[in-house]
C-alpha positions in Angstrom: 12.6 -151.0 -28.0 12.7 -148.0 -25.3 15.8 -147.8 -23.3 15.1 -148.6 -19.9 18.8 -148.3 -18.4 21.2 -145.6 -19.1 21.7 -142.2 -17.5 20.9 -142.3 -13.7 21.2 -146.3 -13.5 24.0 -148.2 -11.9 24.9 -151.5 -13.4 27.2 -154.5 -11.9 28.8 -156.4 -14.7 30.8 -159.4 -13.7 33.6 -160.3 -16.2 33.7 -156.8 -17.5 37.4 -157.1 -18.7 36.6 -160.0 -21.0 36.0 -159.8 -24.7 32.3 -159.4 -24.9 32.3 -157.8 -21.3 34.4 -154.8 -22.1 32.5 -153.9 -25.2 29.2 -154.1 -23.1 30.8 -151.8 -20.6 31.8 -149.2 -23.3 28.2 -149.4 -24.5 26.6 -148.9 -21.1 28.8 -146.1 -20.2 27.9 -144.5 -23.8 24.4 -144.8 -22.5 25.2 -142.6 -19.4 25.0 -145.5 -17.1 27.5 -146.0 -14.0 29.4 -149.3 -14.3 30.9 -151.4 -11.5 32.8 -154.2 -13.1 33.7 -157.2 -10.9 36.5 -159.3 -12.5 39.5 -161.4 -11.2 41.2 -161.3 -14.8 41.6 -164.9 -14.9 41.0 -164.9 -18.7 40.0 -161.0 -18.9 42.5 -158.5 -19.8 43.5 -155.0 -17.8 44.0 -153.7 -21.6 40.4 -154.0 -22.6 39.4 -151.7 -19.9 42.5 -149.6 -19.7 40.8 -146.6 -21.7 38.2 -146.2 -19.0 40.9 -145.8 -16.0 39.9 -141.8 -15.7 36.2 -142.2 -16.4 34.3 -141.1 -13.5 31.2 -143.4 -13.8 33.5 -146.7 -14.2 34.7 -148.3 -11.2 36.7 -151.8 -11.2 36.5 -154.2 -8.3 39.2 -156.9 -8.5 37.6 -160.1 -7.3 36.5 -163.5 -7.9 32.4 -163.8 -8.2 32.8 -167.4 -6.8 33.8 -165.9 -3.5 31.0 -163.4 -3.6 30.6 -159.7 -4.6 32.5 -157.0 -2.5 30.4 -154.2 -3.6 28.2 -151.7 -1.9 25.5 -149.1 -3.0 22.3 -149.5 -5.2 22.2 -151.4 -8.3 19.4 -151.2 -11.1 21.0 -154.0 -13.1 23.2 -156.9 -12.7 24.8 -158.6 -15.8 26.6 -162.0 -15.1 29.2 -162.4 -17.9 32.0 -163.9 -15.7 33.0 -167.3 -16.9 35.9 -168.8 -19.1 34.4 -169.5 -22.5 37.2 -170.7 -24.7 37.7 -174.6 -25.4 41.2 -174.4 -24.3 40.0 -173.5 -20.9 37.8 -176.2 -20.3 40.4 -178.5 -19.2 42.9 -176.3 -17.2 40.2 -174.2 -15.8 37.3 -176.8 -15.6 36.6 -176.3 -11.8 36.4 -172.5 -12.0 34.2 -172.7 -15.0 31.9 -174.7 -13.1 31.9 -172.7 -10.0 31.6 -169.4 -11.5 28.3 -170.5 -13.2 27.1 -172.2 -10.1 28.4 -170.2 -6.9 28.8 -167.2 -8.9 25.5 -167.2 -10.5 23.9 -167.7 -7.1 25.8 -164.6 -5.7 24.5 -162.4 -8.4 20.9 -163.5 -8.3 21.0 -162.9 -4.6 22.3 -159.3 -5.3 19.5 -159.0 -7.8 16.8 -160.1 -5.5 17.8 -158.2 -2.4 17.7 -155.0 -4.8 14.9 -155.6 -7.0 17.4 -155.2 -10.0 17.0 -156.6 -13.5 19.4 -159.7 -13.9 20.6 -161.0 -17.2 22.7 -164.1 -17.6 25.0 -164.8 -20.2 24.3 -168.4 -21.3 25.6 -170.0 -24.7 24.8 -172.0 -27.7 26.7 -174.7 -26.1 23.5 -175.4 -24.2 22.4 -177.2 -27.2 25.5 -179.2 -27.3 26.1 -181.3 -30.8 22.5 -180.5 -31.8 20.2 -182.7 -33.8 17.8 -179.8 -34.7 18.8 -177.2 -37.3 18.8 -174.2 -36.7 18.5 -174.3 -33.3 15.3 -172.8 -31.5 15.0 -171.9 -27.8 12.5 -174.6 -27.5 15.0 -177.3 -28.4 16.4 -179.0 -25.2 19.9 -180.1 -26.6 22.0 -183.1 -27.3 24.7 -182.6 -24.6 27.3 -185.4 -23.4 27.3 -184.7 -19.5 30.7 -186.4 -18.8 32.5 -185.2 -22.0 35.4 -182.6 -22.4 33.1 -180.0 -22.9 30.6 -180.6 -20.2 32.2 -178.4 -17.7 31.1 -175.6 -19.9 27.8 -176.8 -21.5 26.4 -178.3 -18.4 27.6 -175.5 -16.2 25.7 -172.9 -18.2 22.8 -175.2 -18.2 22.7 -175.2 -14.5 23.1 -171.3 -14.4 19.9 -171.3 -16.7 18.1 -173.6 -14.1 19.3 -171.2 -11.3 18.2 -168.2 -12.8 14.6 -169.5 -14.0 14.2 -170.6 -10.5 14.8 -167.2 -8.9 12.3 -165.8 -11.3 9.7 -168.6 -10.4 10.2 -168.9 -6.9 11.6 -165.3 -5.8 10.0 -163.1 -8.4 13.5 -161.9 -9.7 13.3 -159.9 -13.0 15.5 -162.3 -14.7 16.5 -162.8 -18.3 18.6 -165.3 -20.1 20.5 -164.9 -23.4 22.0 -167.8 -25.2 25.2 -166.2 -27.2 26.2 -167.7 -30.5 29.8 -167.6 -31.9 30.9 -164.1 -31.6 34.1 -162.3 -32.6 35.9 -159.0 -32.9 38.5 -156.7 -31.4 39.7 -157.7 -27.9 39.5 -161.4 -28.6 42.5 -163.3 -26.9 44.9 -164.4 -29.8 45.7 -167.6 -27.7 42.0 -168.6 -26.7 42.0 -171.6 -29.0 38.7 -170.5 -30.8 38.8 -170.3 -34.6 38.7 -166.8 -35.6 41.5 -165.3 -33.5 43.6 -168.5 -34.4 43.1 -168.2 -38.2 43.6 -164.7 -38.0 46.8 -165.1 -36.1 48.2 -167.6 -38.3 47.4 -165.9 -41.5 48.7 -162.7 -40.7 52.1 -164.2 -40.4 51.8 -166.8 -43.2 51.7 -170.0 -41.0 49.2 -172.9 -41.8 45.6 -172.5 -41.0 44.8 -175.4 -38.6 41.2 -176.7 -39.3 39.7 -179.7 -37.6 38.3 -182.6 -39.5 37.3 -181.6 -43.2 36.3 -178.2 -42.2 32.7 -179.1 -43.2 31.3 -178.2 -39.9 29.7 -174.9 -39.5 29.3 -172.1 -37.2 27.2 -168.8 -37.7 29.3 -166.0 -36.6 28.3 -162.7 -35.2 30.0 -159.3 -34.7 30.5 -158.2 -31.1 28.7 -154.7 -31.8 25.7 -156.7 -32.9 25.6 -159.1 -30.0 26.0 -156.0 -27.5 22.9 -154.5 -29.1 21.0 -157.6 -28.3 22.2 -157.9 -24.8 21.2 -154.3 -24.0 17.9 -154.8 -25.7 17.2 -157.8 -23.7 18.4 -155.7 -20.4 15.7 -153.1 -21.7 13.0 -155.6 -21.7 10.9 -157.8 -19.4 11.5 -160.9 -21.2 12.7 -164.0 -19.3 14.4 -165.7 -22.2 16.1 -167.7 -23.1 16.5 -165.9 -26.2 19.3 -166.6 -28.9 21.7 -163.9 -29.8 24.0 -164.3 -32.8 24.1 -164.3 -36.7 22.4 -166.2 -39.3 25.5 -165.9 -41.5 26.6 -169.7 -41.4 30.0 -170.6 -42.8 32.0 -174.0 -42.7 35.1 -173.8 -41.1 37.0 -174.2 -44.4 35.1 -171.4 -45.8 35.9 -169.4 -42.7 39.8 -170.1 -42.9 39.6 -169.2 -46.8 37.8 -166.0 -46.2 40.3 -164.7 -43.4 43.3 -165.9 -45.8 41.8 -163.8 -48.6 41.2 -160.6 -46.3 44.6 -160.9 -45.0 46.3 -161.2 -48.3 48.1 -164.0 -46.7 49.8 -167.0 -48.4 48.9 -169.2 -45.7 47.9 -172.9 -46.7 45.3 -175.0 -44.8 46.2 -178.1 -42.7 43.7 -180.5 -41.1 43.7 -181.9 -37.9 41.6 -184.5 -36.1 38.2 -183.3 -34.9 37.8 -182.7 -30.9 35.5 -185.0 -29.1 31.9 -183.8 -29.0 32.7 -181.0 -31.5 29.4 -179.7 -32.6 28.6 -180.5 -36.5 26.2 -177.8 -37.1 25.6 -174.3 -35.3 23.1 -171.7 -36.3 20.5 -169.8 -34.1 16.9 -169.4 -35.0 16.6 -165.6 -34.3 12.7 -165.5 -34.6 12.3 -164.9 -30.7 15.2 -162.2 -30.8 13.4 -160.4 -33.9 9.9 -160.4 -32.6 10.9 -159.8 -28.8 13.7 -157.6 -28.8 13.8 -156.2 -32.4 17.2 -157.6 -32.8 18.8 -157.2 -36.3 22.5 -157.9 -36.9 24.0 -155.6 -39.4 27.5 -156.1 -39.7 28.5 -158.7 -42.6 31.0 -161.2 -42.1 33.4 -159.5 -44.5 33.2 -156.3 -42.7 33.2 -157.7 -39.4 36.4 -160.0 -40.1 38.2 -156.9 -41.7 37.6 -155.0 -38.6 38.9 -158.1 -36.5 41.8 -158.3 -38.7 42.8 -154.6 -38.5 42.8 -155.2 -34.5 45.0 -158.2 -34.7 47.4 -156.1 -37.2 47.6 -153.6 -34.7 48.6 -156.2 -31.8 51.1 -157.9 -34.3 53.6 -159.0 -31.5 51.1 -160.7 -29.7 49.6 -162.4 -32.9 52.8 -163.6 -33.9 53.8 -165.2 -30.6 50.3 -166.7 -30.7 50.8 -168.1 -34.3 54.3 -169.6 -33.7 53.1 -171.7 -30.7 49.6 -172.6 -31.7 49.4 -176.3 -32.6 45.7 -176.3 -33.6 42.5 -174.2 -33.7 39.1 -175.0 -32.1 36.3 -174.8 -34.3 34.0 -173.4 -31.6 
């Protein structure tokens, strides 16, 4: 797909200090674009973007998108990636999650409408809930519990999708929606409660690997560089979506834990904990639309991606050790 956004373009990226956002920021700058990041560091990290401090085409605005966008000037693209996304955030940051995906989404959509900018929403595979269709195509409307503990995220993202579709239909805004499946790589928060950072933190210090249920539930894991390629392809397109982005490499949680232990050369054993409420049993994207409309083709294997991720966690050993010593459980999300 031809590159539409690069040198000469100015892009607003909310949540640019987060895990995915910071990698996306790097990729946009590598294209020659000017990037303005809005982040309040609720879950993002200054360390993720510290290497950009002297980059003249990078601007950081510390603000909460819930309250508005204190930015000026022209924007050619608006990428809304601000939202807590880890299961451990869903209770302690429940209302922040709902507000950033409602009020925050409206602020971003209004800016895109005013400026005639391309808008891309980071939605999620959680829009499918605990799916009864496998793999999950974009035409599947999901099986979501609207009052369960995960609903603050699941339903907030579904609302954000509805708002985005509404702005396209009613106001003619050039919008796109990507539904992001399980993604991993460097810069994940070791304490975010998701499986890969928790398993990695535990394996590197020889602590027991905590797996929920029997470990038979599955996830399809996508390395972050592949995801970023898909997001940029969506930005360059005029597709409305939703379009699934992720990997078809489906693993059980037990297989994932055993793979990480082996790659880390760890002596960790596996212990089993009760399953969380509404924990999805199966998760794998149907990537037909992504392949046909975006030319999306993930290339990093789980073994290679996990190796790179473990190297990053090893380099951050002090933080990893502290996380493993206090972690009581790992989410299978």
